FIKOL-582505 format. One record per residue (C-alpha): residue number from 1; residue in one letter; x, y, z. Coordinates in nm, 3 decimals. Each point is the difference from the previous one (the first is absolute). Layout:
% residues N
+-----+------+---------+---------+---------+
!  nr ! rest !      px !      py !      pz !
+-----+------+---------+---------+---------+
! NUM !    A !       X !       Y !       Z !
...
+-----+------+---------+---------+---------+
***
This chain:
% residues 283
+-----+------+---------+---------+---------+
!  nr ! rest !      px !      py !      pz !
+-----+------+---------+---------+---------+
!   1 !    M !  21.765 !   7.480 !   3.888 !
!   2 !    K !   0.114 !  -0.203 !  -0.300 !
!   3 !    L !   0.342 !  -0.131 !  -0.117 !
!   4 !    Y !   0.081 !  -0.070 !  -0.353 !
!   5 !    T !   0.337 !  -0.106 !  -0.160 !
!   6 !    I !   0.045 !   0.155 !  -0.322 !
!   7 !    N !   0.339 !  -0.125 !  -0.227 !
!   8 !    A !   0.156 !   0.285 !  -0.171 !
!   9 !    G !   0.188 !  -0.296 !  -0.149 !
!  10 !    Y !   0.371 !  -0.108 !   0.000 !
!  11 !    F !   0.330 !   0.093 !  -0.017 !
!  12 !    K !   0.359 !  -0.093 !   0.019 !
!  13 !    L !   0.315 !   0.119 !   0.229 !
!  14 !    D !   0.301 !  -0.131 !   0.116 !
!  15 !    G !   0.055 !  -0.282 !   0.239 !
!  16 !    G !   0.324 !   0.133 !   0.177 !
!  17 !    A !  -0.179 !   0.363 !   0.050 !
!  18 !    M !  -0.311 !  -0.153 !   0.092 !
!  19 !    F !   0.119 !  -0.215 !   0.276 !
!  20 !    G !   0.365 !   0.239 !   0.148 !
!  21 !    V !   0.229 !  -0.219 !   0.159 !
!  22 !    V !  -0.182 !  -0.343 !  -0.012 !
!  23 !    P !   0.228 !  -0.234 !  -0.216 !
!  24 !    K !  -0.219 !  -0.138 !  -0.311 !
!  25 !    T !   0.030 !  -0.323 !   0.097 !
!  26 !    M !  -0.261 !   0.060 !   0.267 !
!  27 !    W !  -0.230 !   0.259 !  -0.177 !
!  28 !    N !   0.000 !  -0.138 !  -0.337 !
!  29 !    K !  -0.253 !  -0.279 !   0.194 !
!  30 !    A !  -0.243 !   0.210 !   0.088 !
!  31 !    N !  -0.004 !   0.190 !  -0.343 !
!  32 !    P !   0.218 !  -0.164 !  -0.266 !
!  33 !    A !   0.183 !   0.208 !  -0.298 !
!  34 !    D !   0.027 !   0.048 !  -0.287 !
!  35 !    E !   0.299 !  -0.090 !  -0.271 !
!  36 !    N !   0.097 !   0.373 !   0.082 !
!  37 !    N !  -0.058 !   0.012 !   0.369 !
!  38 !    M !  -0.363 !   0.174 !  -0.023 !
!  39 !    C !  -0.280 !  -0.119 !   0.178 !
!  40 !    S !  -0.354 !   0.033 !  -0.005 !
!  41 !    W !  -0.162 !   0.303 !   0.155 !
!  42 !    A !  -0.434 !   0.038 !   0.094 !
!  43 !    M !  -0.101 !   0.379 !   0.020 !
!  44 !    R !  -0.312 !  -0.083 !   0.240 !
!  45 !    C !  -0.219 !   0.272 !   0.090 !
!  46 !    L !  -0.289 !   0.019 !   0.262 !
!  47 !    L !  -0.322 !   0.135 !  -0.076 !
!  48 !    I !  -0.140 !   0.129 !   0.344 !
!  49 !    E !  -0.412 !   0.037 !  -0.033 !
!  50 !    H !  -0.114 !   0.160 !   0.307 !
!  51 !    G !  -0.344 !   0.193 !  -0.023 !
!  52 !    N !   0.025 !   0.296 !  -0.280 !
!  53 !    Y !   0.399 !  -0.080 !   0.009 !
!  54 !    R !   0.171 !  -0.234 !  -0.301 !
!  55 !    I !   0.340 !   0.049 !   0.110 !
!  56 !    L !   0.287 !  -0.125 !  -0.206 !
!  57 !    V !   0.326 !  -0.103 !   0.171 !
!  58 !    D !   0.250 !   0.075 !  -0.269 !
!  59 !    N !  -0.004 !  -0.105 !  -0.347 !
!  60 !    G !   0.305 !  -0.174 !  -0.190 !
!  61 !    M !   0.189 !   0.196 !  -0.296 !
!  62 !    G !  -0.232 !   0.048 !  -0.201 !
!  63 !    T !   0.031 !   0.008 !  -0.350 !
!  64 !    K !   0.151 !   0.338 !  -0.168 !
!  65 !    Q !   0.342 !  -0.048 !   0.007 !
!  66 !    D !   0.235 !  -0.092 !  -0.308 !
!  67 !    A !   0.105 !  -0.284 !  -0.113 !
!  68 !    K !   0.343 !   0.032 !   0.133 !
!  69 !    F !  -0.138 !   0.031 !   0.339 !
!  70 !    F !  -0.215 !  -0.320 !  -0.003 !
!  71 !    S !   0.291 !  -0.200 !  -0.144 !
!  72 !    H !   0.152 !   0.063 !   0.330 !
!  73 !    Y !  -0.269 !  -0.142 !   0.193 !
!  74 !    F !  -0.149 !  -0.230 !  -0.241 !
!  75 !    P !  -0.416 !   0.033 !   0.095 !
!  76 !    H !  -0.216 !  -0.326 !  -0.038 !
!  77 !    G !  -0.279 !  -0.202 !   0.043 !
!  78 !    E !  -0.349 !   0.125 !  -0.133 !
!  79 !    D !  -0.135 !   0.190 !   0.359 !
!  80 !    S !   0.016 !   0.375 !  -0.002 !
!  81 !    I !  -0.257 !   0.235 !   0.263 !
!  82 !    E !  -0.225 !   0.055 !  -0.270 !
!  83 !    K !  -0.075 !  -0.375 !   0.001 !
!  84 !    G !   0.034 !  -0.046 !   0.333 !
!  85 !    L !  -0.268 !   0.305 !   0.068 !
!  86 !    A !  -0.257 !  -0.129 !  -0.252 !
!  87 !    K !   0.039 !  -0.384 !   0.184 !
!  88 !    R !  -0.145 !   0.174 !   0.272 !
!  89 !    G !  -0.270 !   0.220 !  -0.151 !
!  90 !    F !   0.197 !   0.341 !  -0.005 !
!  91 !    T !   0.187 !   0.222 !  -0.231 !
!  92 !    T !   0.245 !   0.246 !   0.025 !
!  93 !    D !  -0.235 !   0.266 !   0.067 !
!  94 !    D !  -0.179 !  -0.189 !   0.278 !
!  95 !    I !   0.329 !   0.058 !   0.219 !
!  96 !    T !   0.002 !   0.302 !   0.221 !
!  97 !    D !   0.336 !  -0.032 !   0.170 !
!  98 !    V !   0.381 !  -0.130 !  -0.091 !
!  99 !    F !   0.215 !  -0.049 !   0.320 !
! 100 !    L !   0.333 !  -0.023 !  -0.100 !
! 101 !    T !   0.220 !  -0.180 !   0.182 !
! 102 !    H !   0.329 !   0.171 !  -0.141 !
! 103 !    L !   0.073 !   0.135 !  -0.337 !
! 104 !    H !   0.191 !  -0.229 !  -0.148 !
! 105 !    F !  -0.077 !  -0.078 !  -0.346 !
! 106 !    D !  -0.102 !  -0.362 !   0.055 !
! 107 !    H !  -0.290 !   0.110 !   0.294 !
! 108 !    C !  -0.121 !   0.317 !  -0.219 !
! 109 !    G !   0.041 !  -0.019 !  -0.340 !
! 110 !    G !  -0.324 !  -0.044 !  -0.073 !
! 111 !    S !  -0.132 !   0.287 !   0.146 !
! 112 !    I !   0.069 !   0.222 !  -0.267 !
! 113 !    V !  -0.076 !  -0.123 !  -0.443 !
! 114 !    R !   0.050 !   0.199 !  -0.303 !
! 115 !    E !  -0.256 !   0.118 !  -0.198 !
! 116 !    G !   0.151 !   0.130 !  -0.344 !
! 117 !    D !   0.312 !   0.218 !   0.111 !
! 118 !    Q !  -0.188 !   0.061 !   0.326 !
! 119 !    L !   0.079 !  -0.163 !   0.372 !
! 120 !    V !  -0.321 !  -0.043 !   0.208 !
! 121 !    P !  -0.110 !  -0.191 !   0.307 !
! 122 !    A !  -0.148 !  -0.341 !  -0.096 !
! 123 !    F !  -0.294 !   0.046 !   0.316 !
! 124 !    K !  -0.093 !   0.286 !  -0.111 !
! 125 !    N !  -0.235 !   0.007 !   0.259 !
! 126 !    A !   0.227 !  -0.047 !   0.275 !
! 127 !    F !   0.189 !   0.155 !   0.276 !
! 128 !    Y !   0.408 !  -0.101 !   0.013 !
! 129 !    W !   0.132 !  -0.047 !   0.361 !
! 130 !    S !   0.384 !   0.037 !   0.061 !
! 131 !    N !   0.166 !   0.185 !   0.287 !
! 132 !    R !   0.189 !   0.321 !  -0.022 !
! 133 !    E !   0.334 !  -0.122 !   0.130 !
! 134 !    H !   0.037 !  -0.327 !  -0.283 !
! 135 !    W !  -0.186 !   0.237 !  -0.268 !
! 136 !    N !   0.328 !   0.230 !   0.043 !
! 137 !    S !   0.249 !  -0.291 !   0.030 !
! 138 !    A !  -0.172 !  -0.114 !  -0.357 !
! 139 !    L !   0.063 !   0.286 !  -0.158 !
! 140 !    N !   0.357 !   0.086 !   0.116 !
! 141 !    P !   0.126 !  -0.363 !  -0.010 !
! 142 !    N !   0.323 !  -0.160 !   0.133 !
! 143 !    E !   0.223 !  -0.151 !  -0.284 !
! 144 !    R !  -0.130 !  -0.337 !   0.138 !
! 145 !    E !  -0.382 !   0.078 !  -0.060 !
! 146 !    K !   0.023 !   0.252 !  -0.310 !
! 147 !    A !  -0.079 !  -0.289 !  -0.224 !
! 148 !    S !  -0.287 !  -0.137 !   0.154 !
! 149 !    F !  -0.172 !   0.391 !   0.094 !
! 150 !    L !  -0.148 !   0.062 !  -0.342 !
! 151 !    K !  -0.076 !   0.372 !  -0.046 !
! 152 !    E !  -0.309 !  -0.124 !  -0.248 !
! 153 !    N !  -0.142 !  -0.211 !   0.247 !
! 154 !    I !   0.041 !   0.284 !   0.283 !
! 155 !    L !  -0.062 !   0.379 !  -0.122 !
! 156 !    P !  -0.316 !  -0.060 !  -0.185 !
! 157 !    I !  -0.207 !  -0.153 !   0.340 !
! 158 !    E !   0.106 !   0.363 !   0.120 !
! 159 !    Q !  -0.060 !   0.140 !  -0.303 !
! 160 !    T !  -0.364 !  -0.069 !  -0.084 !
! 161 !    G !  -0.053 !   0.105 !   0.352 !
! 162 !    R !  -0.082 !  -0.367 !   0.102 !
! 163 !    L !   0.275 !   0.001 !   0.309 !
! 164 !    R !  -0.061 !  -0.047 !   0.365 !
! 165 !    F !   0.233 !  -0.052 !   0.284 !
! 166 !    I !  -0.059 !  -0.203 !   0.305 !
! 167 !    E !   0.053 !   0.222 !   0.316 !
! 168 !    T !  -0.046 !  -0.296 !   0.259 !
! 169 !    A !   0.284 !  -0.136 !   0.180 !
! 170 !    D !   0.153 !  -0.329 !   0.079 !
! 171 !    N !  -0.289 !  -0.281 !   0.081 !
! 172 !    E !  -0.267 !   0.248 !  -0.016 !
! 173 !    E !  -0.362 !  -0.024 !  -0.186 !
! 174 !    W !   0.002 !   0.127 !  -0.317 !
! 175 !    M !  -0.324 !  -0.065 !  -0.106 !
! 176 !    Q !  -0.254 !  -0.201 !   0.212 !
! 177 !    D !   0.157 !  -0.326 !   0.070 !
! 178 !    I !   0.294 !   0.057 !  -0.209 !
! 179 !    Q !   0.304 !   0.091 !   0.178 !
! 180 !    I !   0.374 !   0.085 !  -0.167 !
! 181 !    R !   0.339 !  -0.167 !   0.103 !
! 182 !    Y !   0.294 !   0.218 !  -0.097 !
! 183 !    V !   0.336 !  -0.171 !  -0.090 !
! 184 !    N !   0.315 !   0.115 !  -0.106 !
! 185 !    G !   0.224 !  -0.275 !  -0.088 !
! 186 !    H !  -0.078 !  -0.031 !  -0.353 !
! 187 !    T !  -0.081 !   0.372 !  -0.091 !
! 188 !    D !  -0.094 !   0.323 !   0.181 !
! 189 !    S !  -0.307 !  -0.039 !   0.144 !
! 190 !    M !  -0.172 !  -0.261 !  -0.147 !
! 191 !    M !  -0.367 !  -0.076 !   0.120 !
! 192 !    L !  -0.153 !  -0.311 !   0.095 !
! 193 !    P !  -0.410 !  -0.037 !   0.006 !
! 194 !    Q !  -0.053 !  -0.237 !   0.322 !
! 195 !    I !  -0.387 !  -0.068 !  -0.043 !
! 196 !    N !  -0.235 !  -0.090 !   0.261 !
! 197 !    Y !  -0.186 !  -0.249 !  -0.132 !
! 198 !    N !  -0.287 !  -0.155 !   0.160 !
! 199 !    G !   0.135 !  -0.004 !   0.310 !
! 200 !    T !   0.334 !  -0.152 !  -0.216 !
! 201 !    T !   0.325 !   0.234 !  -0.074 !
! 202 !    L !   0.135 !  -0.022 !  -0.369 !
! 203 !    L !   0.318 !   0.134 !  -0.061 !
! 204 !    Y !   0.021 !   0.076 !  -0.330 !
! 205 !    C !   0.448 !  -0.076 !  -0.023 !
! 206 !    A !   0.089 !   0.214 !  -0.289 !
! 207 !    D !   0.397 !  -0.069 !  -0.077 !
! 208 !    L !   0.102 !  -0.007 !   0.414 !
! 209 !    L !  -0.127 !  -0.325 !  -0.076 !
! 210 !    P !  -0.027 !  -0.046 !  -0.325 !
! 211 !    S !  -0.054 !  -0.401 !   0.010 !
! 212 !    S !  -0.043 !  -0.262 !   0.210 !
! 213 !    A !   0.316 !  -0.116 !  -0.002 !
! 214 !    H !   0.170 !   0.350 !   0.080 !
! 215 !    I !  -0.185 !  -0.062 !   0.379 !
! 216 !    S !   0.325 !  -0.148 !   0.084 !
! 217 !    L !   0.225 !   0.289 !   0.156 !
! 218 !    P !   0.294 !  -0.029 !  -0.200 !
! 219 !    W !  -0.225 !  -0.038 !  -0.309 !
! 220 !    I !   0.041 !   0.401 !  -0.110 !
! 221 !    M !  -0.034 !   0.157 !  -0.321 !
! 222 !    A !   0.331 !   0.170 !  -0.144 !
! 223 !    Y !  -0.201 !   0.283 !  -0.127 !
! 224 !    D !  -0.040 !   0.171 !   0.356 !
! 225 !    M !   0.134 !   0.277 !   0.144 !
! 226 !    R !   0.087 !  -0.104 !   0.387 !
! 227 !    P !  -0.016 !  -0.387 !   0.017 !
! 228 !    L !   0.031 !   0.059 !   0.362 !
! 229 !    D !  -0.283 !   0.194 !   0.046 !
! 230 !    T !  -0.229 !  -0.282 !  -0.230 !
! 231 !    L !   0.134 !  -0.266 !   0.236 !
! 232 !    N !  -0.137 !   0.191 !   0.295 !
! 233 !    E !  -0.315 !   0.071 !  -0.150 !
! 234 !    K !  -0.027 !  -0.330 !  -0.129 !
! 235 !    T !   0.049 !  -0.151 !   0.358 !
! 236 !    R !  -0.222 !   0.263 !   0.168 !
! 237 !    L !  -0.296 !  -0.105 !  -0.261 !
! 238 !    L !   0.038 !  -0.393 !  -0.034 !
! 239 !    N !  -0.020 !  -0.026 !   0.371 !
! 240 !    D !  -0.275 !   0.278 !   0.004 !
! 241 !    A !  -0.175 !  -0.277 !  -0.241 !
! 242 !    A !   0.049 !  -0.286 !   0.143 !
! 243 !    A !  -0.079 !   0.120 !   0.364 !
! 244 !    N !  -0.349 !   0.106 !  -0.104 !
! 245 !    N !  -0.079 !  -0.225 !  -0.313 !
! 246 !    W !   0.022 !   0.212 !  -0.315 !
! 247 !    V !   0.007 !  -0.027 !  -0.330 !
! 248 !    L !   0.241 !   0.071 !  -0.235 !
! 249 !    F !  -0.061 !   0.092 !  -0.345 !
! 250 !    F !   0.271 !   0.001 !  -0.240 !
! 251 !    E !   0.061 !   0.204 !  -0.285 !
! 252 !    H !   0.296 !  -0.158 !  -0.231 !
! 253 !    D !  -0.050 !  -0.325 !   0.112 !
! 254 !    P !  -0.058 !  -0.199 !  -0.329 !
! 255 !    K !  -0.221 !  -0.286 !   0.192 !
! 256 !    N !  -0.067 !   0.090 !   0.267 !
! 257 !    E !  -0.276 !   0.245 !   0.134 !
! 258 !    C !  -0.032 !  -0.012 !   0.382 !
! 259 !    C !   0.106 !  -0.168 !   0.305 !
! 260 !    T !   0.030 !   0.009 !   0.376 !
! 261 !    L !   0.275 !  -0.061 !   0.242 !
! 262 !    Q !   0.077 !  -0.175 !   0.311 !
! 263 !    Q !   0.308 !   0.007 !   0.218 !
! 264 !    T !   0.248 !  -0.301 !  -0.015 !
! 265 !    E !   0.302 !  -0.048 !   0.122 !
! 266 !    R !   0.180 !   0.107 !  -0.273 !
! 267 !    G !  -0.209 !   0.296 !  -0.012 !
! 268 !    V !  -0.256 !   0.131 !  -0.148 !
! 269 !    R !  -0.138 !  -0.235 !  -0.302 !
! 270 !    V !  -0.270 !  -0.022 !  -0.252 !
! 271 !    R !  -0.327 !  -0.205 !   0.168 !
! 272 !    E !  -0.231 !  -0.034 !  -0.226 !
! 273 !    I !  -0.018 !   0.184 !  -0.418 !
! 274 !    F !  -0.303 !   0.060 !  -0.126 !
! 275 !    P !  -0.174 !   0.205 !  -0.315 !
! 276 !    L !  -0.173 !   0.316 !   0.098 !
! 277 !    S !  -0.356 !  -0.151 !  -0.119 !
! 278 !    E !   0.071 !  -0.218 !   0.314 !
! 279 !    I !   0.016 !   0.244 !   0.259 !
! 280 !    D !  -0.277 !  -0.021 !   0.145 !
! 281 !    T !  -0.013 !  -0.391 !   0.099 !
! 282 !    K !   0.296 !   0.081 !   0.201 !
! 283 !    L !  -0.122 !   0.230 !   0.190 !
+-----+------+---------+---------+---------+
***
């Protein structure tokens, strides 16, 4: 198995929304805001090369939306899925499976591209993986999440016949060496891939822990549907990660890719931060 970071670019979100009840005097030290209170965030995806499979976990917001849409989120930087794959010697056609942790636009928008008047899969040879409960909630969103679930990102996956549903239960293996952890605080049935990499567990944190700053238990996004569930889910997974020396992979942290944890008198805290490319030296 080989693991690669694939950066889909950066975008901006309101700092208060990303850090919830935490005062700005605290969170602004972790991710300084601009004059409009907006902070820069990564859209960091993971490529898993495993036997004949090349699995891409999430794919950023894509490029097919109009200028008005992008004016709210300020995409910036030179990174893209295509450039990231090319750096590793791959193209979008080489991807066999696209694993979607959830269907918010900044995680699945790159699934679909425009070709003339048509919306078509960006990874034409890949199956796209979601789960039935989350898929149904994305098609029938509540008012708080409606702006994050865009039908142009979702419906073409099913219409082109590339959609597959993961049926495994929580903490069961989906594919060899890849288990699924389901969490429901951020949104219904978000899936976190838990990867057995050379005897070490790597957890792709998605929006349960969007950045290393969110390891502190009260630091919970205002975007979360059920913040107390998020609190319980974070507590359980962080304790497991610290006790078993897991590596956490952050999707949105603008600077930090991975970390390990330790138990302290103040609870679970970061032990070491490092890029994914150094994971083999940490085993």
